[in-house]
C-alpha positions in Angstrom: -52.4 91.7 212.1 -50.5 88.5 211.2 -52.2 87.9 208.0 -50.7 91.5 206.5 -47.3 90.7 208.1 -47.4 87.5 206.3 -49.0 88.7 202.7 -46.5 91.8 202.2 -43.7 89.2 203.0 -44.9 86.9 200.4 -45.1 89.8 198.1 -41.3 91.5 198.6 -39.9 87.8 198.2 -42.3 87.1 195.1 -40.5 91.0 193.6 -37.3 89.9 194.6 -37.5 86.6 192.8 -39.1 88.2 189.7 -36.3 90.9 189.7 -33.2 88.5 190.0 -34.7 86.6 187.1 -35.4 90.1 185.0 -31.8 90.6 185.3 -30.5 87.7 184.9 -32.0 87.1 181.5 -30.9 90.6 181.0 -27.6 89.4 180.9 -27.9 86.4 179.4 -29.7 88.2 177.0 -26.1 90.3 175.9 -23.7 87.1 176.6 -22.3 85.9 173.8 -19.6 83.4 172.4 -16.4 85.7 171.1 -14.8 84.8 168.0 -10.9 83.8 168.1 -7.8 84.1 166.3 -8.7 83.2 162.9 -12.3 82.0 162.8 -14.0 81.6 160.0 -17.5 82.3 159.6 -18.8 81.3 155.7 -21.7 84.2 155.0 -24.1 83.8 152.2 -25.4 86.4 150.6 -29.8 86.0 149.6 -28.4 88.2 146.2 -25.9 84.8 145.2 -22.7 84.6 146.5 -20.8 84.0 149.2 -17.7 85.4 151.6 -15.9 84.2 155.0 -15.3 86.2 157.3 -11.7 85.7 159.5 -11.5 87.0 162.8 -8.8 89.1 163.4 -6.6 90.4 166.4 -10.2 92.7 167.0 -11.9 92.8 163.8 -12.5 91.0 161.2 -11.2 91.3 157.4 -12.5 88.7 154.1 -10.7 86.2 152.9 -9.5 86.5 149.5 -9.8 90.2 149.7 -8.2 91.2 152.8 -7.1 94.5 151.2 -10.2 96.0 151.2 -12.1 98.2 153.6 -15.4 96.4 154.5 -18.6 98.0 155.6 -21.1 96.2 158.4 -24.4 97.4 157.6 -26.3 96.1 160.7 -30.2 96.2 158.9 -34.0 95.1 159.3 -36.3 95.1 156.3 -38.6 96.9 158.8 -36.1 99.7 159.3 -37.8 103.0 157.3 -34.4 104.9 156.8 -33.1 100.6 155.7 -35.3 101.3 153.4 -34.9 104.8 152.1 -30.7 104.3 152.3 -30.8 100.7 150.2 -30.2 101.9 146.7 -27.6 104.9 147.7 -25.7 101.9 149.1 -26.2 99.7 146.2 -24.1 103.3 144.5 -21.8 103.1 147.0 -20.4 99.9 147.0 -20.8 99.7 142.7 -18.9 103.0 142.3 -15.8 102.2 144.8 -16.6 97.7 143.9 -12.5 97.7 143.7 -11.2 98.6 146.9 -15.0 98.1 149.5 -17.1 95.5 150.3 -20.7 95.9 152.0 -22.0 92.8 154.1 -25.4 93.8 155.4 -26.3 92.0 158.4 -30.2 91.3 159.0 -31.0 92.2 162.7 -33.7 92.7 165.4 -35.8 90.5 162.7 -36.3 86.7 162.9 -37.3 86.7 158.8 -37.0 84.3 155.7 -34.2 84.2 153.5 -37.0 85.3 151.1 -38.3 88.6 153.0 -34.8 89.8 153.4 -34.5 88.8 149.0 -37.9 91.1 148.7 -36.3 93.5 150.5 -33.5 93.4 147.9 -35.9 93.9 144.9 -37.7 96.6 146.5 -36.0 98.9 147.2 -32.9 98.3 145.4 -30.3 96.6 147.8 -27.9 95.1 145.2 -24.8 94.2 148.1 -24.2 91.2 149.7 -27.1 91.2 152.7 -26.6 87.9 155.0 -29.5 86.7 156.7 -27.2 84.0 158.3 -27.8 82.7 162.0 -24.4 84.2 162.8 -25.6 87.6 162.0 -26.8 88.4 165.5 -23.4 87.0 167.2 -21.0 88.8 164.3 -23.0 92.3 165.6 -22.5 91.7 169.4 -18.4 90.9 168.2 -18.2 93.7 166.8 -20.1 96.5 169.5 -18.0 94.4 171.8 -14.8 95.7 170.0 -15.5 99.4 169.5 -17.0 99.2 173.2 -20.0 100.6 172.0 -22.6 100.5 175.1 -25.9 102.3 173.9 -28.8 101.1 172.9 -28.8 99.4 169.7 -30.8 101.5 167.0 -31.4 100.7 162.9 -28.6 101.5 160.4 -26.1 100.8 162.0 -22.4 100.5 160.6 -18.9 100.5 161.2 -15.6 100.2 159.0 -12.6 98.5 159.4 -9.5 98.4 156.6 -7.1 95.7 157.4 -9.1 94.0 160.1 -9.3 97.2 161.9 -12.5 99.8 163.1 -12.0 102.7 161.1 -13.2 106.7 162.7 -15.6 107.6 160.9 -17.1 111.4 160.5 -19.2 112.4 163.6 -22.4 112.9 161.3 -25.0 114.6 164.1 -21.7 116.0 165.5 -20.1 117.7 162.2 -18.7 120.8 163.9 -16.8 118.0 166.5 -13.2 117.8 165.3 -12.9 114.5 167.3 -13.9 110.7 165.4 -16.3 107.9 166.8 -16.3 104.1 165.5 -19.8 103.6 164.1 -22.6 105.9 161.6 -25.3 105.8 163.8 -29.0 105.9 161.7 -29.1 107.6 157.9 -26.4 108.9 157.5 -25.2 110.4 153.8 -23.6 109.1 151.1 -21.2 112.1 150.9 -20.3 111.4 153.7 -19.8 108.3 153.8 -17.8 108.8 150.4 -15.5 111.1 151.7 -14.3 108.7 154.6 -14.1 105.7 152.3 -11.5 108.2 150.2 -9.5 109.1 153.2 -9.6 105.5 155.1 -7.8 104.7 151.1 -5.6 107.6 151.1 -4.7 106.9 154.4 -5.0 110.5 155.9 -7.0 111.4 159.3 -9.2 113.9 157.9 
């Protein structure tokens, strides 16, 4: 009997230690060093060129292009919807290039710059694509900024103007009169274009 009790206590103790370790790991996975106002992040595109992000009060702008609408696209080279929408995002960017920037941030993967460049060539993603080690930190900061606490899915987009996250059409709930701060999944470029035009015009909807 004593042996059974001893084994039970040993098992329970081991389980609790393992649970605490798992909990600590989850907490660490979501921990990151937040950016401070004025911090600059240099990003290089696999398609050529570089841009410097500047941290604002609660967002980001692109240095030297502060007046442009900025879209962050969190994507993965493995992600089928990301592959399918890439050429449409290129067209969206080209159509609005005077007032609009797309910065694609590879996320949820650890691949080479060449792999991201191959993605760009194969799927027609000719906008700014970053494969920087800073990507995950930028993504984490953006999600915290908009208080997004759900499980992440790709593609995921946020849009900023003057360093402020913008209200976006809830594509999956078009009957709703409310806005959201993100695009989740493959959203039509028509919806994105309508939002860009509305933001440029400074109207609510």
